ZATIDREN-584087 format. One line per field, with one value per residue (C-alpha): residue number from 1; residue in three letters; chain; x negated, y negated, z. Coordinates in pm, whole numbers, always signed. Layout:
<domars>
seq (NUM/...)
type (ALA/...)
mol (A/...)
c1 (X/...)
c2 (Y/...)
c3 (Z/...)
</domars>
This chain:
<domars>
seq (1/2/3/4/5/6/7/8/9/10/11/12/13/14/15/16/17/18/19/20/21/22/23/24/25/26/27/28/29/30/31/32/33/34/35/36/37/38/39/40/41/42/43/44/45/46/47/48/49/50/51/52/53/54/55/56/57/58/59/60/61/62/63/64/65/66/67/68/69/70/71/72/73/74/75/76/77/78/79/80/81/82/83/84/85/86/87/88/89/90/91/92/93/94/95/96/97/98/99/100/101/102/103/104/105/106/107/108/109/110/111/112/113/114/115/116/117/118/119/120/121/122/123/124/125/126/127/128/129/130/131/132/133/134/135/136/137/138/139/140/141/142/143/144/145/146/147/148/149/150/151/152/153/154/155/156/157/158/159/160/161/162/163/164/165/166/167/168/169/170/171/172/173/174/175/176/177/178/179/180/181/182/183/184/185/186/187/188/189/190/191/192/193/194/195/196/197/198/199/200/201/202/203/204/205/206/207/208/209/210/211/212/213/214/215/216/217/218/219/220/221/222/223/224/225/226/227/228/229/230/231/232/233/234/235/236/237/238/239/240/241/242/243/244/245/246/247/248/249/250/251/252/253/254/255/256/257/258/259/260/261/262/263/264/265/266/267/268/269/270/271/272/273/274/275/276/277/278/279/280/281/282/283/284/285/286/287/288/289/290/291/292/293/294/295/296/297/298/299/300/301/302/303/304/305/306/307/308/309/310/311/312/313/314/315/316/317/318/319/320/321/322/323/324/325/326/327/328/329/330/331/332/333/334/335/336/337/338/339/340/341/342/343/344/345/346/347/348/349/350/351/352/353/354/355/356/357/358/359/360/361/362/363/364/365/366/367/368/369/370/371/372/373/374/375/376/377/378/379/380/381/382/383/384/385/386/387/388/389/390/391/392/393/394/395/396/397/398/399/400/401/402/403/404/405/406/407/408/409/410/411/412/413/414/415/416/417/418/419/420/421)
type (MET/SER/LYS/LEU/GLY/GLU/ARG/VAL/ARG/LYS/LEU/ARG/LYS/GLU/LYS/LYS/MET/THR/LEU/VAL/ASP/VAL/ALA/GLY/ASN/GLU/MET/SER/LYS/GLY/MET/LEU/SER/LEU/ILE/GLU/ASN/GLY/ARG/SER/ASN/PRO/SER/MET/GLU/SER/LEU/GLN/HIS/ILE/ALA/LYS/GLN/LEU/GLY/VAL/ASN/VAL/GLN/VAL/LEU/LEU/ALA/GLU/GLU/SER/SER/GLU/ALA/MET/LYS/ARG/SER/LEU/ILE/GLU/LEU/GLU/ASP/ASP/LEU/GLN/LYS/LEU/HIS/ASN/SER/SER/SER/MET/LYS/GLU/TYR/LYS/ARG/ILE/SER/SER/LEU/ILE/LYS/GLU/LYS/LEU/ILE/THR/VAL/PHE/ASN/GLU/ASP/LEU/PRO/LYS/THR/TYR/GLU/THR/GLY/ARG/PHE/TYR/GLU/ILE/ALA/GLY/ARG/ILE/HIS/TYR/GLY/ASP/LYS/GLU/TYR/GLU/ILE/GLY/SER/THR/TYR/LEU/GLU/LYS/ALA/ILE/ALA/TYR/TYR/GLU/SER/LEU/SER/LEU/PHE/HIS/SER/VAL/TYR/LYS/ALA/GLN/LEU/ARG/THR/VAL/LEU/ASN/THR/PHE/VAL/THR/HIS/ASN/TYR/GLN/MET/ALA/LEU/GLU/GLU/LEU/LEU/SER/PHE/LYS/GLN/GLU/TYR/LYS/SER/ARG/GLU/LEU/LEU/SER/ASP/PRO/LEU/VAL/GLN/ILE/GLU/SER/ASP/TYR/LEU/GLU/ALA/LEU/LEU/LEU/PHE/SER/VAL/GLY/ARG/TYR/GLU/GLU/GLY/SER/SER/MET/LEU/GLU/GLN/VAL/ILE/ALA/PHE/SER/LYS/ARG/ASN/ASN/ILE/TYR/TYR/LEU/MET/ASP/ASP/ILE/TYR/ARG/ILE/ALA/SER/PHE/SER/ALA/LEU/LEU/ASN/GLY/ASP/ASP/GLU/LYS/ARG/ARG/TYR/THR/LEU/MET/LYS/SER/ARG/GLN/PHE/ALA/GLU/PHE/THR/GLU/ARG/ALA/ASP/GLY/LEU/GLU/SER/CYS/MET/TYR/LEU/GLU/VAL/HIS/TYR/GLU/ASN/VAL/TYR/LEU/ASN/ASN/HIS/ASP/LYS/ALA/LEU/GLU/MET/ILE/GLU/SER/ILE/ARG/CYS/ASP/LYS/ASN/PHE/GLY/ALA/ILE/GLU/GLU/ASN/GLY/HIS/TRP/ASN/LEU/GLU/LEU/ALA/ARG/ALA/TYR/TYR/GLY/LEU/GLY/LYS/ILE/ASP/LEU/ALA/TYR/GLU/GLU/LEU/GLU/ARG/PHE/VAL/PHE/PRO/GLU/TYR/ALA/HIS/HIS/PRO/PHE/ASP/ARG/ALA/MET/LEU/SER/THR/ALA/ASP/ALA/TYR/MET/ALA/LEU/CYS/LEU/ILE/LYS/ARG/GLU/ASP/ILE/LYS/THR/ALA/LEU/VAL/HIS/ALA/GLU/LYS/ALA/LYS/LEU/ALA/VAL/ALA/ASP/LEU/PRO/HIS/THR/PRO/TYR/HIS/GLN/PHE/ILE/ARG/GLU/THR/TRP/GLU/LYS/THR/PHE/ASN/LEU/ALA/ARG/GLU/GLN/SER)
mol (A/A/A/A/A/A/A/A/A/A/A/A/A/A/A/A/A/A/A/A/A/A/A/A/A/A/A/A/A/A/A/A/A/A/A/A/A/A/A/A/A/A/A/A/A/A/A/A/A/A/A/A/A/A/A/A/A/A/A/A/A/A/A/A/A/A/A/A/A/A/A/A/A/A/A/A/A/A/A/A/A/A/A/A/A/A/A/A/A/A/A/A/A/A/A/A/A/A/A/A/A/A/A/A/A/A/A/A/A/A/A/A/A/A/A/A/A/A/A/A/A/A/A/A/A/A/A/A/A/A/A/A/A/A/A/A/A/A/A/A/A/A/A/A/A/A/A/A/A/A/A/A/A/A/A/A/A/A/A/A/A/A/A/A/A/A/A/A/A/A/A/A/A/A/A/A/A/A/A/A/A/A/A/A/A/A/A/A/A/A/A/A/A/A/A/A/A/A/A/A/A/A/A/A/A/A/A/A/A/A/A/A/A/A/A/A/A/A/A/A/A/A/A/A/A/A/A/A/A/A/A/A/A/A/A/A/A/A/A/A/A/A/A/A/A/A/A/A/A/A/A/A/A/A/A/A/A/A/A/A/A/A/A/A/A/A/A/A/A/A/A/A/A/A/A/A/A/A/A/A/A/A/A/A/A/A/A/A/A/A/A/A/A/A/A/A/A/A/A/A/A/A/A/A/A/A/A/A/A/A/A/A/A/A/A/A/A/A/A/A/A/A/A/A/A/A/A/A/A/A/A/A/A/A/A/A/A/A/A/A/A/A/A/A/A/A/A/A/A/A/A/A/A/A/A/A/A/A/A/A/A/A/A/A/A/A/A/A/A/A/A/A/A/A/A/A/A/A/A/A/A/A/A/A/A/A/A/A/A/A/A/A/A/A/A/A/A/A/A/A/A/A/A/A/A/A/A/A/A/A/A/A/A/A/A/A/A/A/A/A/A)
c1 (+1491/+1264/+1044/+1246/+1568/+1413/+1318/+1667/+1837/+1588/+1637/+2015/+2031/+1788/+2020/+2324/+2487/+2720/+2695/+2990/+2813/+2506/+2692/+2909/+3111/+2841/+2776/+2979/+2926/+2869/+2593/+2414/+2436/+2281/+1995/+1933/+1924/+1683/+1933/+1947/+1684/+1818/+1762/+1571/+1901/+2043/+1727/+1745/+2109/+2025/+1733/+1956/+2220/+1954/+1797/+1451/+1227/+1256/+885/+970/+1181/+925/+610/+436/+172/-192/-419/-670/-944/-797/-783/-1143/-1248/-1077/-1246/-1584/-1509/-1395/-1726/-1916/-1716/-1822/-2186/-2140/-2001/-2302/-2565/-2868/-2978/-2837/-3043/-2874/-2534/-2567/-2685/-2383/-2148/-2270/-2225/-1865/-1788/-1918/-1700/-1395/-1444/-1421/-1103/-934/-997/-748/-369/-293/+33/+234/+88/-85/-418/-378/-294/-599/-825/-707/-750/-1109/-1181/-1045/-1263/-1579/-1535/-1463/-1773/-1970/-1804/-1603/-1293/-1063/-1118/-1087/-755/-615/-700/-558/-234/-206/-268/+0/+247/+187/+227/+542/+696/+635/+756/+414/+442/+150/-70/+85/-5/-356/-417/-271/-524/-792/-648/-660/-1028/-1079/-936/-1156/-1479/-1395/-1395/-1025/-978/-644/-496/-622/-461/-130/-140/-207/+79/+317/+217/+233/+591/+694/+528/+706/+1041/+985/+832/+966/+634/+299/+30/-221/-527/-359/-255/-611/-747/-477/-523/-901/-876/-629/-876/-1155/-935/-823/-1189/-1247/-997/-1114/-833/-1084/-858/-604/-882/-1026/-679/-618/-946/-848/-515/-690/-928/-642/-435/-730/-789/-421/-411/-761/-843/-1182/-1164/-1379/-1472/-1840/-1734/-1463/-1693/-1969/-1753/-1629/-1993/-2080/-1772/-1877/-2228/-2091/-1870/-2156/-1994/-2309/-2144/-1890/-2159/-2373/-2082/-1927/-2267/-2342/-2009/-2072/-2410/-2266/-2003/-2257/-2486/-2197/-2087/-2451/-2399/-2743/-2601/-2405/-2711/-2919/-2654/-2653/-3031/-3017/-2777/-3012/-3307/-3098/-2996/-3357/-3476/-3207/-3038/-3327/-3617/-3808/-3986/-4267/-4015/-3812/-4122/-4199/-3844/-3859/-4191/-4045/-3748/-3978/-4170/-3848/-3825/-3443/-3462/-3715/-3448/-3472/-3748/-3489/-3243/-3236/-3122/-3458/-3662/-3470/-3521/-3895/-3906/-3723/-3968/-4277/-4146/-4069/-4427/-4569/-4684/-4551/-4725/-4594/-4244/-4263/-4370/-4071/-3833/-3969/-3887/-3538/-3249/-2893/-2733/-2464/-2247/-2233/-1883/-1758/-1799/-1991/-2252/-2253/-2307/-2583/-2762/-2735/-2978/-3249/-3245/-3256/-3567/-3719/-3661/-3836/-4132/-4160/-4157/-4458/-4619/-4535/-4314/-4019/-3858/-3821/-3727/-3428/-3311/-3300/-3141/-2869/-2814/-2767/-2530/-2319/-2309/-2129/-1918/-1595/-1657/-1506/-1739/-2012/-2327/-2519/-2341/-2498/-2849/-2800/-2659/-2947/-3199/-3035/-3031/-3399/-3491/-3272/-3423/-3777/-3692/-3543/-3857/-4071/-3862)
c2 (+2413/+2144/+2221/+1972/+2148/+2484/+2361/+2222/+2547/+2764/+2569/+2562/+2940/+3000/+2801/+2983/+2656/+2603/+2326/+2161/+2182/+2000/+1752/+1637/+1320/+1114/+1331/+1548/+1924/+1884/+1625/+1847/+2136/+1920/+1828/+2192/+2288/+2008/+1828/+1513/+1317/+1204/+858/+823/+759/+1084/+1273/+1135/+1246/+1597/+1622/+1511/+1770/+2041/+1925/+1860/+1561/+1430/+1506/+1878/+1832/+1618/+1802/+2004/+2263/+2172/+2442/+2608/+2450/+2104/+2172/+2287/+1979/+1755/+1932/+1877/+1511/+1456/+1604/+1375/+1080/+1161/+1178/+841/+699/+834/+728/+566/+345/+165/+394/+700/+527/+454/+809/+964/+707/+797/+1167/+1112/+912/+1194/+1447/+1221/+1185/+1564/+1566/+1291/+1477/+1740/+1725/+1626/+1722/+1486/+1596/+1458/+1576/+1365/+1058/+1118/+1151/+809/+665/+790/+647/+310/+310/+405/+145/-126/-24/-78/-420/-300/-466/-453/-80/-15/-199/+1/+332/+222/+111/+455/+623/+417/+490/+866/+855/+642/+890/+1169/+964/+1004/+678/+744/+784/+478/+266/+406/+319/-27/-73/-15/-295/-521/-436/-524/-871/-896/-834/-1128/-1335/-1427/-1353/-1524/-1364/-1022/-1064/-1169/-869/-634/-768/-742/-382/-295/-423/-226/+89/+64/+19/+348/+565/+595/+739/+619/+869/+827/+811/+560/+350/+341/+240/-25/-175/-178/-357/-605/-679/-740/-977/-1164/-1221/-1328/-1614/-1726/-1571/-1422/-1354/-1172/-973/-866/-773/-561/-376/-298/-163/+60/+198/+262/+434/+655/+757/+841/+1059/+1208/+1085/+926/+829/+522/+479/+400/+116/-3/-15/-180/-474/-500/-520/-789/-987/-963/-1075/-1389/-1456/-1414/-1116/-911/-638/-567/-596/-328/-93/-109/-77/+231/+385/+301/+469/+779/+821/+755/+1022/+1266/+1219/+1207/+878/+740/+403/+375/+452/+201/-67/-1/-26/-345/-505/-416/-575/-879/-932/-917/-1143/-1412/-1419/-1326/-1456/-1133/-1145/-908/-649/-697/-626/-315/-190/-250/-65/+227/+243/+226/+529/+732/+927/+893/+516/+462/+275/-28/-160/-244/-397/-778/-770/-632/-882/-1159/-1005/-974/-1335/-1451/-1265/-1391/-1748/-1727/-1611/-1893/-1662/-1887/-1726/-1379/-1520/-1692/-1367/-1178/-1453/-1438/-1064/-1128/-1044/-1112/-763/-710/-521/-810/-956/-1025/-1386/-1260/-1103/-1389/-1652/-1454/-1377/-1739/-1831/-1693/-2021/-2215/-2021/-2078/-2451/-2437/-2248/-2502/-2786/-2625/-2609/-2979/-2914/-3119/-3159/-2783/-2734/-2963/-2756/-2444/-2626/-2759/-2410/-2262/-2541/-2495/-2116/-2135/-2445/-2252/-1971/-1951/-2100/-1881/-1959/-1931/-2243/-2446/-2322/-2396/-2741/-2830/-2711/-2918/-3230/-3186/-3133/-3419/-3665/-3562/-3605/-3949/-4054/-3957/-4144)
c3 (-3269/-3117/-2818/-2614/-2711/-2626/-2280/-2212/-2321/-2130/-1808/-1850/-1891/-1606/-1381/-1523/-1631/-1929/-2185/-2010/-1673/-1803/-2023/-1730/-1777/-1949/-2256/-2487/-2507/-2882/-2837/-2587/-2831/-3105/-2870/-2778/-3145/-3232/-3452/-3238/-3046/-2709/-2567/-2241/-2060/-2200/-2101/-1748/-1726/-1851/-1608/-1321/-1410/-1429/-1103/-1248/-1315/-1670/-1704/-1703/-2016/-2196/-2102/-2366/-2288/-2320/-2455/-2225/-2435/-2369/-1998/-1994/-2189/-1936/-1645/-1814/-1877/-1519/-1405/-1643/-1512/-1157/-1270/-1436/-1112/-920/-1175/-1011/-1302/-1605/-1830/-1681/-1693/-2064/-2140/-1965/-2119/-2470/-2393/-2279/-2594/-2814/-2635/-2663/-3039/-3065/-2853/-3053/-3379/-3259/-3284/-2924/-2749/-2530/-2197/-1890/-2027/-2340/-2134/-1916/-2221/-2338/-1989/-1967/-2313/-2204/-1895/-2084/-2357/-2102/-1910/-2231/-2278/-2578/-2440/-2743/-2798/-2425/-2407/-2698/-2529/-2193/-2359/-2518/-2183/-2011/-2293/-2257/-1880/-1913/-2157/-1905/-1607/-1443/-1255/-1022/-1328/-1492/-1190/-1168/-1534/-1470/-1189/-1449/-1664/-1357/-1314/-1677/-1611/-1302/-1494/-1721/-1397/-1423/-1054/-995/-1305/-1195/-852/-1008/-1243/-954/-741/-1038/-1116/-746/-716/-1026/-892/-557/-732/-918/-645/-291/-170/-298/-386/-97/-324/-552/-252/-119/-459/-498/-151/-183/-517/-366/-84/-337/-533/-222/-137/-498/-473/-129/+78/+320/+620/+404/+239/+575/+701/+390/+441/+800/+674/+420/+683/+929/+658/+560/+921/+978/+668/+699/+348/+292/-72/-158/+208/+145/-87/+152/+454/+250/+138/+497/+610/+357/+458/+824/+723/+561/+865/+1112/+1290/+1351/+1557/+1285/+1016/+1181/+1253/+906/+735/+945/+839/+474/+485/+655/+383/+105/+252/+289/-72/-194/-375/-455/-563/-239/-28/-222/-169/+206/+218/+18/+266/+552/+371/+278/+639/+764/+484/+475/+813/+1045/+835/+908/+574/+665/+780/+462/+252/+457/+407/+33/+6/+201/-36/-338/-208/-194/-521/-513/-551/-825/-1023/-792/-1019/-1285/-1040/-1025/-662/-553/-755/-582/-238/-298/-415/-100/+121/-61/-62/+309/+372/+162/-120/-393/-691/-598/-547/-886/-1057/-911/-1019/-1374/-1374/-1235/-1468/-1358/-1327/-1590/-1339/-1086/-1120/-767/-647/-343/-573/-820/-549/-382/-710/-824/-547/-779/-969/-643/-535/-877/-829/-490/-638/-920/-668/-502/-845/-892/-1198/-1076/-1419/-1475/-1110/-1156/-1455/-1236/-943/-1173/-1315/-968/-866/-1180/-1140/-802/-867/-926/-676/-324/-64/+86/+287/-41/-165/+113/+33/-337/-259/-27/-286/-557/-338/-254/-620/-742/-493/-592/-959/-892/-704/-1002/-1256)
</domars>
């Protein structure tokens, strides 16, 4: 007798139902008997009918039992995944990522049952390989995860894994495609589940807001963020709130709404402190420095803030973060310390995790500042190369204030180059 057949018979007897009771009008008593004895494999339609007659979700019939060892392994991996999420440097991220991969290899060497745990193992593997830019392998694992969840009718988990595939499209900078994928998956999810899982809904709506911003639909993106925040407050759920408030703050910064910028940044920092997320706290501090440096031209204060952050042992990793090199260069350039600005720009490396158009546009100003430094050094030819690079980098991105700065820098550099020729 198959395990599926055993589960059907066990449930039928527990509910004191006969073969005829469960078979109903859509299946013969003989066919049901064959299924219970493991002599016939039912179609999904037949399984759904049996589950309905027994008054259970089809998942109950399909679910196998995971071993205690498997469950412990998953708990360990979930803990590692949280550490990965909270990692304060790329070096730490890569160390934890390698550790997770090693553990997953051990798991996949076992004969895995058709359970939620197996699906989650595949989902984690997909996420890790995508994070390491191993896209083909990551896609394969995510497809396996979705297939397992589908077979168990775990539609919340299906949708959550689909959100990961959307993120994978996002990091290849196919923003419109990612938004279309999300809306398609979202519609399918709502057709299957009357009530959304609150955590999944928050993750979905936050991702939708990010994608709306990515394609230049700023008002819709801001409205979606407000909906997410209101939903979280109503349900007393504060999942992803430091990230949500931080993107809201950056959006307000670009729109010139200083009151909203300060309020949402304060909330982001509070949630990052509460959850002890070093990367979240660093991002909040960065936005404060960026505001002083770029929007208020308080370059001395920006330098003081950066030095204070550097002295904090929790943020030593800022030395390897291109954002901070750029911020130092801005401050030095604004103070007329061209050689120091130039040195920071030479150290600048475009962060490999910066995929959102907001980040890409802001970071692309590094080449514009390099052009300005080179003008001061009277190397107009090389300055024009950097100005052109900055201009090209933001050409296909939704408009931001950084576009204007890059454009003005390019025009200045181009005119100087033309005068020399």
